[in-house]
SESEZA-315648 format. One line per field, with one value per residue: x negated, y negated, z negated of N, C-alpha, C, O, CB in turn; residue in one letter. Coordinates in Angstrom, 3 decimals, decimal comma, always signed. Glycine has a CB too. Layout:
n_xx = (X:...)
n_yy = (Y:...)
n_zz = (Z:...)
ca_xx = (X:...)
ca_yy = (Y:...)
ca_zz = (Z:...)
c_xx = (X:...)
c_yy = (Y:...)
c_zz = (Z:...)
o_xx = (X:...)
o_yy = (Y:...)
o_zz = (Z:...)
cb_xx = (X:...)
cb_yy = (Y:...)
cb_zz = (Z:...)
res = (A:...)
This chain:
n_xx = (+21,045:+20,422:+18,626:+19,617:+18,688:+17,055:+18,281:+19,771:+17,845:+17,484:+19,701:+19,596:+17,619:+17,487:+20,246:+18,914:+17,584:+19,199:+20,648:+18,773:+18,080:+20,554:+20,123:+17,918:+19,243:+21,070:+20,080:+22,672:+24,226:+27,678:+27,504:+30,490:+30,116:+28,060:+29,863:+31,354:+30,511:+29,183:+30,240:+30,655:+31,712:+31,658:+30,503:+28,293:+27,358:+25,739:+24,457:+22,290:+21,462:+20,386:+18,446:+16,669:+16,051:+14,570:+12,828:+11,658:+11,442:+13,314:+15,730:+16,938:+18,217:+19,247:+22,703:+26,140:+28,024:+27,210:+24,664:+21,394:+19,394:+16,206:+13,979:+11,354:+9,346:+8,762:+9,669:+11,062:+9,031:+5,951:+4,338:+3,180)
n_yy = (+8,671:+10,113:+13,106:+15,269:+17,792:+20,739:+22,993:+21,273:+19,848:+22,693:+23,175:+20,642:+20,714:+23,631:+22,184:+21,248:+22,342:+24,124:+22,991:+21,223:+23,993:+24,631:+22,335:+22,896:+24,859:+23,988:+21,322:+20,012:+20,062:+18,334:+15,828:+17,139:+19,987:+20,170:+19,865:+21,834:+24,615:+24,500:+23,865:+21,991:+18,763:+15,818:+12,933:+14,418:+15,286:+13,228:+11,985:+14,044:+13,844:+11,047:+11,109:+12,895:+11,331:+9,109:+10,194:+10,590:+13,473:+13,958:+12,479:+11,164:+10,665:+9,117:+8,196:+8,334:+9,443:+12,714:+12,549:+13,868:+15,654:+15,484:+16,918:+16,254:+16,461:+20,010:+21,006:+24,112:+25,863:+27,219:+26,469:+23,697)
n_zz = (+73,502:+70,735:+68,996:+67,487:+66,207:+65,973:+67,674:+69,114:+70,452:+71,761:+73,788:+75,025:+76,627:+78,097:+79,130:+81,514:+82,582:+84,273:+85,494:+87,244:+88,150:+90,043:+91,709:+92,771:+93,856:+96,218:+96,550:+98,222:+95,976:+94,425:+92,291:+90,058:+91,446:+89,716:+87,222:+87,601:+87,641:+85,463:+83,074:+82,050:+80,749:+83,310:+82,318:+80,530:+82,650:+83,661:+82,106:+81,491:+84,529:+84,451:+82,414:+83,423:+86,163:+84,989:+83,888:+85,960:+87,508:+89,239:+92,306:+93,484:+96,767:+99,708:+100,635:+97,788:+98,607:+100,884:+100,394:+98,723:+96,712:+94,913:+94,480:+92,319:+90,564:+88,956:+86,539:+86,543:+86,505:+86,352:+88,106:+89,620)
ca_xx = (+21,477:+19,601:+18,794:+19,777:+17,920:+16,216:+19,464:+20,400:+17,384:+16,904:+20,787:+19,438:+16,171:+18,789:+21,310:+18,753:+16,935:+20,081:+20,489:+17,023:+18,357:+21,305:+19,818:+17,785:+19,882:+21,697:+20,374:+23,409:+25,292:+27,842:+27,955:+32,048:+30,646:+27,386:+30,082:+32,102:+29,504:+28,079:+31,550:+30,559:+31,713:+30,871:+29,649:+27,181:+26,400:+25,545:+23,611:+21,312:+20,778:+19,674:+17,165:+15,901:+16,061:+13,759:+11,672:+10,826:+11,923:+14,739:+15,916:+18,594:+18,002:+20,591:+24,396:+25,669:+28,399:+26,342:+22,805:+20,898:+18,663:+15,178:+13,345:+9,529:+8,579:+9,658:+9,703:+11,095:+8,358:+4,206:+3,677:+2,985)
ca_yy = (+9,359:+10,654:+14,480:+15,494:+18,997:+21,991:+23,295:+20,171:+20,169:+23,101:+23,297:+19,577:+21,427:+24,531:+22,404:+20,132:+23,120:+24,844:+21,027:+21,302:+25,341:+23,945:+21,358:+23,752:+26,170:+23,290:+19,951:+19,150:+19,753:+17,387:+15,967:+18,005:+20,664:+20,632:+19,813:+22,242:+25,417:+24,608:+24,079:+20,664:+17,432:+14,289:+12,257:+15,342:+15,868:+12,055:+12,117:+14,387:+13,307:+9,925:+11,385:+13,533:+10,655:+8,203:+11,323:+10,988:+14,953:+14,455:+11,365:+10,855:+10,537:+8,661:+8,020:+8,858:+11,142:+12,607:+12,723:+14,872:+15,147:+16,259:+17,611:+15,573:+16,725:+21,198:+21,767:+25,241:+26,537:+26,608:+26,619:+22,730)
ca_zz = (+72,679:+69,192:+69,172:+65,647:+65,071:+67,585:+68,184:+70,134:+71,141:+72,847:+74,406:+76,338:+77,516:+79,392:+80,749:+81,870:+83,375:+84,324:+86,808:+87,943:+88,922:+90,233:+92,756:+94,122:+95,179:+96,615:+97,278:+98,942:+95,262:+93,733:+89,799:+90,224:+91,364:+88,737:+85,497:+87,542:+87,406:+84,133:+82,227:+81,682:+81,834:+84,659:+80,851:+80,128:+84,002:+84,324:+81,114:+81,363:+85,179:+84,167:+81,689:+84,798:+86,800:+84,174:+83,602:+87,515:+87,609:+90,319:+93,257:+95,389:+98,741:+100,897:+100,480:+97,204:+99,486:+102,158:+100,488:+98,917:+95,630:+95,186:+92,417:+92,373:+89,184:+88,920:+85,653:+85,878:+86,663:+85,894:+89,858:+89,667)
c_xx = (+20,390:+18,978:+18,729:+18,936:+18,069:+17,366:+19,857:+19,645:+16,758:+18,240:+20,794:+18,367:+17,174:+19,616:+19,606:+17,752:+17,921:+20,724:+19,872:+17,292:+19,105:+20,595:+18,333:+17,519:+20,557:+21,870:+21,492:+24,500:+25,696:+27,978:+28,904:+31,046:+29,297:+28,235:+30,475:+31,580:+28,632:+29,158:+31,014:+31,202:+30,497:+30,060:+28,006:+26,562:+25,133:+23,996:+22,670:+20,755:+19,880:+18,455:+16,362:+15,272:+14,691:+12,638:+10,646:+10,742:+12,507:+14,929:+16,426:+18,227:+18,715:+21,579:+24,758:+26,202:+27,132:+24,728:+22,674:+19,841:+17,369:+14,648:+11,979:+8,716:+8,991:+9,292:+9,957:+9,903:+6,527:+3,785:+3,607:+1,617)
c_yy = (+9,941:+12,479:+14,340:+15,707:+19,875:+22,469:+22,180:+19,981:+21,114:+23,220:+22,099:+20,113:+22,569:+23,933:+21,293:+21,209:+24,130:+23,727:+21,573:+22,940:+25,218:+23,299:+22,414:+24,631:+25,771:+21,926:+18,946:+18,947:+18,027:+16,976:+16,557:+19,000:+21,496:+20,985:+21,341:+23,955:+25,872:+24,423:+22,758:+19,188:+16,531:+13,894:+13,639:+15,864:+14,416:+11,592:+12,786:+14,108:+11,608:+10,376:+12,172:+12,553:+10,047:+9,207:+11,711:+12,151:+14,748:+13,222:+11,388:+10,846:+10,197:+7,667:+8,588:+10,046:+10,819:+13,133:+14,235:+14,463:+16,071:+16,277:+16,756:+16,844:+18,632:+21,898:+23,217:+25,640:+26,196:+27,267:+25,349:+22,126)
c_zz = (+71,175:+69,182:+68,013:+65,223:+66,746:+67,202:+69,282:+70,965:+72,904:+73,786:+75,470:+77,269:+78,633:+79,588:+81,344:+82,450:+84,649:+86,701:+87,452:+88,870:+89,850:+92,087:+93,773:+95,242:+96,728:+96,534:+96,779:+97,197:+94,760:+92,656:+89,790:+90,342:+90,773:+87,756:+85,998:+87,166:+86,364:+83,076:+81,008:+82,129:+82,394:+83,694:+81,054:+81,611:+84,153:+83,471:+81,354:+83,615:+85,421:+83,387:+83,190:+85,442:+85,824:+83,828:+85,282:+87,826:+88,546:+90,871:+93,546:+96,401:+99,414:+99,986:+99,476:+97,837:+100,321:+101,563:+99,280:+97,575:+95,997:+94,487:+93,437:+91,707:+88,778:+87,569:+84,766:+86,071:+86,504:+86,947:+90,252:+90,225)
o_xx = (+19,214:+19,624:+18,018:+18,245:+18,652:+17,486:+20,282:+20,016:+16,249:+17,823:+21,506:+18,325:+17,474:+20,392:+20,075:+16,813:+17,442:+20,926:+20,251:+16,833:+18,598:+20,673:+18,023:+16,846:+20,661:+22,922:+21,606:+25,315:+24,982:+28,596:+28,432:+30,713:+29,093:+28,000:+30,148:+32,315:+27,854:+28,847:+31,005:+31,242:+29,284:+28,888:+26,963:+25,593:+23,993:+22,942:+21,726:+19,558:+19,072:+17,378:+15,430:+14,042:+13,666:+11,535:+9,713:+9,821:+12,264:+14,380:+16,322:+17,516:+19,126:+21,381:+24,134:+25,672:+26,424:+23,909:+23,438:+19,497:+17,284:+14,807:+11,758:+7,925:+9,905:+8,776:+9,656:+9,734:+6,023:+3,103:+3,947:+1,446)
o_yy = (+9,802:+12,798:+13,536:+15,069:+19,788:+22,300:+22,573:+19,872:+20,860:+23,428:+22,125:+19,928:+22,258:+24,544:+20,158:+20,577:+24,682:+23,810:+22,417:+23,103:+25,662:+23,807:+22,493:+24,977:+26,417:+21,291:+18,025:+18,031:+17,028:+17,675:+17,387:+19,252:+22,697:+22,039:+22,239:+24,554:+26,813:+24,957:+22,657:+18,635:+16,438:+14,255:+13,469:+16,611:+14,527:+11,119:+12,018:+14,262:+11,236:+9,944:+11,617:+12,602:+10,696:+8,781:+12,438:+12,283:+15,739:+12,385:+12,119:+11,850:+11,141:+6,824:+9,646:+11,156:+9,833:+13,857:+15,178:+13,300:+16,958:+15,474:+16,690:+17,710:+18,518:+23,009:+23,595:+25,980:+25,074:+28,292:+25,308:+20,907)
o_zz = (+71,511:+70,180:+67,411:+64,428:+67,827:+65,988:+70,368:+72,134:+73,995:+74,926:+76,473:+78,485:+79,786:+80,322:+81,435:+82,934:+85,640:+87,913:+88,265:+90,001:+90,880:+93,205:+94,962:+96,213:+97,771:+96,468:+95,970:+97,083:+94,666:+91,854:+89,013:+89,184:+90,950:+87,164:+85,223:+86,381:+86,203:+82,012:+79,782:+83,228:+82,208:+83,804:+81,684:+81,749:+84,604:+83,897:+81,536:+83,859:+86,272:+83,798:+83,772:+85,478:+86,029:+83,486:+85,623:+88,632:+89,235:+90,154:+94,532:+96,449:+100,090:+99,111:+99,399:+97,891:+100,526:+102,130:+99,075:+97,363:+96,846:+93,568:+94,646:+92,081:+87,962:+87,451:+83,635:+84,900:+86,553:+86,963:+91,435:+90,252)
cb_xx = (+21,985:+21,110:+18,012:+20,495:+19,160:+14,389:+20,447:+20,745:+17,411:+16,001:+21,907:+18,940:+14,677:+19,637:+23,961:+18,602:+16,144:+21,264:+19,576:+15,260:+18,894:+21,447:+19,222:+17,720:+21,373:+22,307:+20,761:+24,200:+25,051:+28,289:+28,555:+33,439:+31,484:+26,480:+31,513:+32,780:+28,979:+26,658:+31,779:+29,496:+32,507:+32,031:+31,154:+27,806:+27,736:+27,034:+24,044:+21,487:+21,442:+20,514:+17,446:+16,829:+17,417:+14,564:+12,740:+9,417:+12,701:+16,381:+15,546:+19,560:+17,835:+21,751:+25,317:+25,711:+30,291:+26,369:+21,614:+20,450:+19,420:+14,562:+13,106:+9,155:+9,392:+9,444:+9,941:+12,041:+8,935:+3,243:+4,671:+3,314)
cb_yy = (+10,335:+10,529:+15,443:+16,449:+19,857:+23,338:+23,429:+18,895:+20,061:+24,431:+23,344:+17,948:+22,677:+25,842:+21,152:+18,762:+23,955:+24,653:+19,203:+21,517:+26,359:+23,015:+19,506:+23,640:+27,074:+23,700:+20,276:+19,978:+20,654:+17,120:+14,351:+17,755:+20,846:+19,832:+18,499:+21,729:+25,136:+23,253:+26,111:+20,597:+16,394:+12,555:+12,632:+16,691:+16,068:+10,942:+12,492:+16,057:+13,677:+8,922:+12,575:+14,211:+10,096:+7,513:+13,056:+10,660:+15,675:+15,066:+10,971:+9,301:+11,552:+10,338:+8,572:+8,505:+11,451:+10,763:+10,689:+15,156:+15,331:+16,187:+20,488:+13,764:+15,331:+22,208:+21,301:+26,124:+26,874:+27,088:+27,471:+22,533)
cb_zz = (+73,607:+67,646:+69,936:+64,961:+63,024:+67,635:+67,042:+69,709:+70,442:+72,599:+73,423:+75,867:+76,037:+79,133:+80,876:+81,006:+82,306:+82,225:+86,450:+86,155:+88,252:+88,773:+91,767:+94,350:+94,428:+96,458:+98,681:+100,756:+94,128:+93,958:+88,466:+91,664:+92,427:+88,344:+84,453:+88,582:+87,976:+84,000:+81,462:+81,811:+81,205:+85,405:+78,574:+79,093:+85,928:+84,156:+80,165:+80,343:+85,813:+83,444:+80,007:+85,903:+87,147:+82,833:+82,947:+87,686:+86,598:+89,556:+93,974:+95,848:+99,595:+101,551:+101,532:+96,041:+100,717:+102,837:+99,570:+100,489:+94,041:+95,947:+91,561:+91,090:+87,703:+90,249:+85,546:+86,188:+87,691:+84,243:+91,136:+88,690)
res = (X:X:X:X:X:X:X:X:X:X:X:X:X:X:X:X:X:X:X:X:X:X:X:X:X:X:X:X:X:X:X:X:X:X:X:X:X:X:X:X:X:X:X:X:X:X:X:X:X:X:X:X:X:X:X:X:X:X:X:X:X:X:X:X:X:X:X:X:X:X:X:X:X:X:X:X:X:X:X:X)
């Protein structure tokens, strides 16, 4: 999906940061729990997760059920 304007870009960045913060709080969080917490569709969560994975920011460790998320590169702080 192509970002059409600055507002779309800011919204996308906010969403990815919120997802990363949820993963920080609970590495075992499910996509459904993210969706409920952020009031986003599962498809929106999936799109953001796919982007974060492709940028090597997060990865999934273990099975879909019982696995956990790992933050590889923390883009929410300047402490890297």
